[in-house]
VOZATOR-450450 format. One record per residue (C-alpha): residue number from 1; x, y, z; residue in one letter. Coordinates in nm, 4 decimals, always signed. Layout:
! residues N
REC   nugu          x          y          z   martor
REC    NUM          X          Y          Z        A
...
This chain:
! residues 285
REC   nugu          x          y          z   martor
REC      1    +0.0000    +0.0000    +0.0000        M
REC      2    +0.2808    +0.2367    +0.0868        L
REC      3    +0.4514    +0.1781    -0.2454        N
REC      4    +0.1232    +0.2280    -0.4321        R
REC      5    +0.0541    +0.5516    -0.2373        F
REC      6    +0.4056    +0.6741    -0.3116        T
REC      7    +0.3652    +0.6035    -0.6819        I
REC      8    +0.0291    +0.7842    -0.7001        V
REC      9    +0.1576    +1.0872    -0.5094        M
REC     10    +0.4688    +1.0987    -0.7203        G
REC     11    +0.2621    +1.0936    -1.0375        G
REC     12    +0.0350    +1.3697    -0.9071        T
REC     13    +0.3303    +1.5891    -0.8151        I
REC     14    +0.4832    +1.5337    -1.1595        M
REC     15    +0.1591    +1.6406    -1.3309        L
REC     16    +0.1441    +1.9557    -1.1171        V
REC     17    +0.5059    +2.0387    -1.2010        V
REC     18    +0.4477    +1.9866    -1.5725        L
REC     19    +0.1285    +2.1976    -1.5670        A
REC     20    +0.3035    +2.4759    -1.3784        T
REC     21    +0.5942    +2.4718    -1.6200        A
REC     22    +0.3591    +2.4820    -1.9186        F
REC     23    +0.1543    +2.7713    -1.7800        L
REC     24    +0.4672    +2.9554    -1.6782        G
REC     25    +0.6119    +2.9139    -2.0268        R
REC     26    +0.2911    +3.0515    -2.1778        S
REC     27    +0.3137    +3.3652    -1.9655        S
REC     28    +0.6833    +3.4175    -2.0348        L
REC     29    +0.6692    +3.3410    -2.4070        Y
REC     30    +0.3292    +3.4464    -2.5405        P
REC     31    +0.2308    +3.2980    -2.8744        S
REC     32    +0.1526    +3.6412    -3.0200        S
REC     33    +0.3545    +3.9586    -2.9797        V
REC     34    +0.1635    +4.2890    -2.9734        P
REC     35    +0.2520    +4.5131    -3.2643        H
REC     36    +0.3534    +4.8767    -3.2273        A
REC     37    +0.1008    +5.1289    -3.3624        P
REC     38    +0.1506    +5.1929    -3.7337        Q
REC     39    +0.2703    +5.5498    -3.6849        D
REC     40    +0.5360    +5.4522    -3.4304        T
REC     41    +0.7390    +5.1962    -3.6249        V
REC     42    +1.0907    +5.1953    -3.4821        I
REC     43    +1.4108    +5.0539    -3.6292        F
REC     44    +1.7364    +5.0794    -3.4355        R
REC     45    +2.0667    +5.0938    -3.6182        A
REC     46    +2.4297    +5.1564    -3.5303        G
REC     47    +2.6087    +5.0537    -3.2149        Q
REC     48    +2.4012    +4.9979    -2.8976        P
REC     49    +2.3596    +5.3237    -2.7128        S
REC     50    +2.1509    +5.4577    -2.4283        A
REC     51    +2.0809    +5.7745    -2.6275        N
REC     52    +2.0477    +5.7078    -3.0009        P
REC     53    +1.9382    +5.9945    -3.2223        I
REC     54    +1.5721    +5.9756    -3.3202        T
REC     55    +1.5409    +5.9980    -3.6989        L
REC     56    +1.1862    +6.0877    -3.8081        Y
REC     57    +1.0455    +5.9829    -4.1444        Y
REC     58    +0.7106    +5.9189    -4.3067        H
REC     59    +0.6164    +5.6640    -4.5702        E
REC     60    +0.6892    +5.8307    -4.9017        R
REC     61    +0.7876    +5.6251    -5.2015        R
REC     62    +1.0484    +5.6208    -5.3463        P
REC     63    +1.2307    +5.8140    -5.0713        Y
REC     64    +1.1291    +5.6204    -4.7560        Y
REC     65    +0.9835    +5.2697    -4.7651        V
REC     66    +0.9302    +5.0613    -4.4514        T
REC     67    +1.0474    +4.7007    -4.4890        T
REC     68    +1.0377    +4.4247    -4.2240        P
REC     69    +1.3894    +4.4972    -4.0992        N
REC     70    +1.4811    +4.8503    -4.2015        Q
REC     71    +1.3785    +5.1720    -4.3773        V
REC     72    +1.4990    +5.1939    -4.7380        H
REC     73    +1.4587    +5.4289    -5.0332        G
REC     74    +1.6393    +5.6965    -5.2332        R
REC     75    +1.7001    +5.9154    -4.9289        I
REC     76    +1.6743    +5.6546    -4.6515        A
REC     77    +1.9569    +5.4439    -4.7981        D
REC     78    +2.1833    +5.7475    -4.8074        R
REC     79    +2.1070    +5.8279    -4.4452        L
REC     80    +2.1671    +5.4682    -4.3374        N
REC     81    +2.5120    +5.4971    -4.4951        W
REC     82    +2.5831    +5.8421    -4.3522        V
REC     83    +2.4956    +5.7571    -3.9908        F
REC     84    +2.6918    +5.4323    -4.0089        K
REC     85    +2.9948    +5.6093    -4.1577        E
REC     86    +2.9748    +5.8816    -3.8907        A
REC     87    +2.9526    +5.6163    -3.6178        G
REC     88    +2.6362    +5.7735    -3.4754        I
REC     89    +2.3640    +5.5392    -3.3376        P
REC     90    +2.0104    +5.6245    -3.4463        Y
REC     91    +1.6535    +5.4975    -3.4546        E
REC     92    +1.4097    +5.5428    -3.7410        W
REC     93    +1.0711    +5.6608    -3.6079        H
REC     94    +0.7755    +5.6596    -3.8484        K
REC     95    +0.5936    +5.9853    -3.7740        T
REC     96    +0.3373    +6.1968    -3.9667        P
REC     97    +0.5113    +6.4697    -4.1640        A
REC     98    +0.3611    +6.7725    -3.9885        K
REC     99    +0.4242    +6.6177    -3.6461        R
REC    100    +0.7939    +6.5797    -3.7283        Q
REC    101    +0.8516    +6.9548    -3.7387        L
REC    102    +0.6535    +6.9985    -3.4172        E
REC    103    +0.8832    +6.7485    -3.2442        M
REC    104    +1.1937    +6.9262    -3.3735        I
REC    105    +1.0531    +7.2604    -3.2558        R
REC    106    +0.9679    +7.1183    -2.9111        D
REC    107    +1.3375    +7.0291    -2.8717        N
REC    108    +1.2718    +6.7629    -2.6081        E
REC    109    +1.5239    +6.5071    -2.7368        Q
REC    110    +1.8166    +6.4669    -2.9775        P
REC    111    +1.6284    +6.4195    -3.3025        A
REC    112    +1.6445    +6.4868    -3.6761        C
REC    113    +1.3792    +6.4752    -3.9486        A
REC    114    +1.4791    +6.3350    -4.2858        A
REC    115    +1.4590    +6.5029    -4.6237        G
REC    116    +1.3168    +6.8482    -4.5507        W
REC    117    +1.3632    +7.1663    -4.7532        Y
REC    118    +1.5464    +7.4505    -4.5844        K
REC    119    +1.3366    +7.7641    -4.5218        T
REC    120    +1.3948    +8.0704    -4.3012        P
REC    121    +1.0958    +7.9732    -4.0845        E
REC    122    +1.2443    +7.6305    -4.0131        R
REC    123    +1.5939    +7.7679    -3.9546        E
REC    124    +1.4430    +7.9677    -3.6682        A
REC    125    +1.3912    +7.6522    -3.4604        F
REC    126    +1.6117    +7.3808    -3.6143        G
REC    127    +1.9659    +7.3225    -3.7376        N
REC    128    +2.0240    +7.1903    -4.0882        F
REC    129    +2.2976    +6.9590    -4.2072        T
REC    130    +2.4472    +6.9741    -4.5541        L
REC    131    +2.2007    +6.8658    -4.8227        P
REC    132    +2.1695    +6.4902    -4.8622        I
REC    133    +1.9647    +6.4784    -5.1833        Y
REC    134    +1.8584    +6.6984    -5.4744        M
REC    135    +1.5212    +6.6596    -5.6462        D
REC    136    +1.4618    +6.6773    -6.0169        S
REC    137    +1.2684    +6.9920    -6.1175        P
REC    138    +0.9191    +6.9981    -5.9698        T
REC    139    +0.6262    +6.9120    -6.1952        I
REC    140    +0.2509    +6.8932    -6.1386        A
REC    141    +0.0451    +6.5764    -6.1641        L
REC    142    -0.3034    +6.6111    -6.3144        A
REC    143    -0.5713    +6.4044    -6.4834        R
REC    144    -0.5002    +6.3402    -6.8498        A
REC    145    -0.8486    +6.4616    -6.9481        D
REC    146    -0.8096    +6.7996    -6.7747        N
REC    147    -0.7685    +7.0507    -7.0589        D
REC    148    -0.7439    +7.3459    -6.8193        Q
REC    149    -0.3831    +7.2617    -6.7301        I
REC    150    -0.1127    +7.2152    -6.9945        Q
REC    151    +0.2627    +7.1607    -7.0002        S
REC    152    +0.5304    +7.3989    -7.1273        D
REC    153    +0.3790    +7.7172    -6.9889        A
REC    154    +0.4925    +7.9458    -6.7063        P
REC    155    +0.3878    +7.8483    -6.3544        L
REC    156    +0.1845    +8.1695    -6.3249        A
REC    157    -0.0551    +8.0555    -6.5976        K
REC    158    -0.1613    +7.7539    -6.3914        T
REC    159    -0.1721    +7.9291    -6.0535        L
REC    160    -0.3775    +8.2197    -6.1851        S
REC    161    -0.6418    +7.9938    -6.3431        N
REC    162    -0.9382    +8.0295    -6.1052        R
REC    163    -1.1062    +7.7191    -6.2453        I
REC    164    -0.8284    +7.4924    -6.1211        L
REC    165    -0.7965    +7.3680    -5.7632        K
REC    166    -0.4493    +7.2951    -5.6247        L
REC    167    -0.4201    +7.0022    -5.3839        L
REC    168    -0.1686    +7.1219    -5.1235        R
REC    169    -0.0221    +6.9256    -4.8358        K
REC    170    -0.0608    +7.1090    -4.5058        D
REC    171    +0.2664    +7.2372    -4.3615        G
REC    172    +0.4737    +7.1576    -4.6717        Y
REC    173    +0.7196    +7.3806    -4.8499        S
REC    174    +0.7617    +7.3328    -5.2240        Y
REC    175    +1.0798    +7.5390    -5.2428        G
REC    176    +1.1266    +7.9147    -5.2612        T
REC    177    +1.0115    +7.9527    -5.6236        H
REC    178    +0.6764    +7.7776    -5.5826        I
REC    179    +0.6167    +7.9055    -5.2275        D
REC    180    +0.6593    +8.2660    -5.3468        A
REC    181    +0.4286    +8.2050    -5.6431        A
REC    182    +0.1612    +8.0570    -5.4169        L
REC    183    +0.1658    +8.3698    -5.2006        K
REC    184    +0.1506    +8.5946    -5.5050        R
REC    185    -0.1325    +8.4231    -5.6968        F
REC    186    -0.3248    +8.2621    -5.4077        A
REC    187    -0.4745    +7.9821    -5.6184        P
REC    188    -0.7879    +7.7950    -5.5157        R
REC    189    -0.6763    +7.5179    -5.2837        E
REC    190    -0.7774    +7.1941    -5.1228        V
REC    191    -0.5531    +7.1464    -4.8184        V
REC    192    -0.4874    +6.7958    -4.6921        T
REC    193    -0.2764    +6.6077    -4.4397        T
REC    194    -0.2987    +6.2879    -4.6467        A
REC    195    +0.0027    +6.1146    -4.7952        E
REC    196    +0.0726    +6.1026    -5.1694        N
REC    197    -0.1124    +5.7771    -5.2314        L
REC    198    -0.4339    +5.9339    -5.1064        S
REC    199    -0.3593    +6.2566    -5.2927        M
REC    200    -0.3334    +6.0883    -5.6325        I
REC    201    -0.6673    +5.9197    -5.5648        K
REC    202    -0.8175    +6.2602    -5.4838        M
REC    203    -0.6988    +6.3851    -5.8227        I
REC    204    -0.8410    +6.0752    -5.9897        H
REC    205    -1.1826    +6.1256    -5.8288        T
REC    206    -1.1999    +6.4964    -5.9277        H
REC    207    -1.1713    +6.6321    -5.5717        R
REC    208    -0.8837    +6.8538    -5.6909        A
REC    209    -0.7066    +6.9201    -6.0212        D
REC    210    -0.3314    +6.8972    -5.9605        Y
REC    211    -0.0552    +6.8816    -5.7013        F
REC    212    +0.3192    +6.9447    -5.7052        F
REC    213    +0.5604    +6.6527    -5.7019        I
REC    214    +0.8968    +6.5480    -5.8462        T
REC    215    +0.9018    +6.3416    -6.1642        R
REC    216    +1.0720    +6.0385    -6.0051        E
REC    217    +0.8192    +6.0430    -5.7215        E
REC    218    +0.5267    +6.0760    -5.9639        A
REC    219    +0.6391    +5.7783    -6.1731        E
REC    220    +0.6691    +5.5548    -5.8662        D
REC    221    +0.3409    +5.6837    -5.7232        L
REC    222    +0.1399    +5.6011    -6.0345        I
REC    223    +0.2834    +5.2489    -6.0408        L
REC    224    +0.2145    +5.1855    -5.6711        S
REC    225    -0.1364    +5.3393    -5.6776        S
REC    226    -0.2866    +5.0658    -5.8937        G
REC    227    -0.4588    +5.3320    -6.1034        L
REC    228    -0.4300    +5.3363    -6.4864        P
REC    229    -0.1206    +5.5324    -6.5836        G
REC    230    -0.2970    +5.6718    -6.8915        D
REC    231    -0.5384    +5.8556    -6.6608        D
REC    232    -0.2648    +6.1017    -6.5566        F
REC    233    -0.0266    +6.3481    -6.7160        K
REC    234    +0.2866    +6.5224    -6.5950        A
REC    235    +0.2821    +6.9012    -6.6231        I
REC    236    +0.6194    +7.0696    -6.6716        S
REC    237    +0.6726    +7.4454    -6.6387        F
REC    238    +0.8992    +7.6595    -6.8555        T
REC    239    +1.0239    +7.8703    -6.5627        D
REC    240    +1.0761    +7.5958    -6.3027        M
REC    241    +1.4261    +7.6153    -6.1485        P
REC    242    +1.6502    +7.3132    -6.0800        P
REC    243    +1.5291    +7.0711    -5.8164        G
REC    244    +1.5249    +7.1536    -5.4467        N
REC    245    +1.7868    +7.0282    -5.2035        K
REC    246    +1.6754    +6.8079    -4.9145        R
REC    247    +1.8375    +6.8174    -4.5721        Y
REC    248    +1.8267    +6.6747    -4.2249        L
REC    249    +1.6679    +6.9272    -3.9896        I
REC    250    +1.7795    +6.8621    -3.6327        C
REC    251    +1.6668    +6.9766    -3.2913        S
REC    252    +1.8918    +7.2097    -3.0920        R
REC    253    +1.9757    +6.9138    -2.8681        R
REC    254    +2.2000    +6.7759    -3.1433        I
REC    255    +2.5391    +6.9196    -3.0513        D
REC    256    +2.7775    +7.0852    -3.2964        T
REC    257    +3.0279    +6.7985    -3.2937        V
REC    258    +2.7573    +6.5499    -3.3954        T
REC    259    +2.6414    +6.7719    -3.6809        R
REC    260    +3.0016    +6.8123    -3.7991        L
REC    261    +3.0403    +6.4339    -3.8043        R
REC    262    +2.7194    +6.3999    -4.0042        L
REC    263    +2.8309    +6.6708    -4.2489        N
REC    264    +3.1674    +6.5016    -4.2943        S
REC    265    +2.9962    +6.1712    -4.3789        A
REC    266    +2.7540    +6.3479    -4.6168        I
REC    267    +3.0480    +6.5046    -4.8014        K
REC    268    +3.2188    +6.1677    -4.8248        E
REC    269    +2.9032    +6.0123    -4.9683        Y
REC    270    +2.8418    +6.2841    -5.2258        L
REC    271    +3.2052    +6.3038    -5.3367        L
REC    272    +3.2669    +5.9295    -5.3253        G
REC    273    +3.2091    +5.6567    -5.5772        S
REC    274    +2.9706    +5.4356    -5.3773        M
REC    275    +2.6676    +5.5585    -5.5708        A
REC    276    +2.5850    +5.7532    -5.8854        A
REC    277    +2.5581    +6.1195    -5.7953        N
REC    278    +2.3806    +6.3474    -6.0455        P
REC    279    +2.4345    +6.6549    -5.8282        M
REC    280    +2.5961    +6.9649    -5.9694        D
REC    281    +2.9494    +7.0539    -5.8566        K
REC    282    +2.8252    +7.3206    -5.6191        G
REC    283    +2.5724    +7.0917    -5.4522        F
REC    284    +2.7395    +7.0654    -5.1107        I
REC    285    +2.8328    +7.4313    -5.0799        Q
């Protein structure tokens, strides 16, 4: 009887131990991992550091594209190289475009926002690096059946047409030439906070007539939108200057030494042979 009792008790204890281990494993290693909110995607790069620089971006093909392990694109790949070459740890943070400038202005942490144009208003609250990228000349994207807007005319002809409605992204600068023309002619506008994919759909559904964009961005956008390419046309302007330069704008918490290291790496990238560089000779001045 004693042996039988011992065997039964031993078996019971073993079942309890196994159950406890199984339940404990479930709590320590959950089968599903909660995902971060879509607008707070974070990728860490560089050497481990307690204080990596926060690098803000927003989804904008072909410049910034979120992949499972990193942020890539025409500008993102350059910045990945630059930060690695400078030996500066950083984290990509996916953040709405307008919010990025608010975070830089708040100056609460060492942070930079990727690919912004330099304007006097922004220089009042942020520090800019050397330019990291130069756009092709700006064009407008419109519906192909819209006869009110035509290529190979001065910008003023389009902006002064009171029939047309410009789709403008809230808080954006389109460079000094277009920004000055917008103030002068005050075209009819539809202002949005939507990203480009939604904007092209707004053009397609007649909610607005045109918006400003670079040619390389427009080509990629039409392909990724799933809309018929023949439904759109690119509008070029006879008086449009060369493309705008894009920079990192950084909070005041980024010290001078760090910015000098970033600028040195940017120069090395632009003057090196690691990638084709269509920039003019005076690009980094």
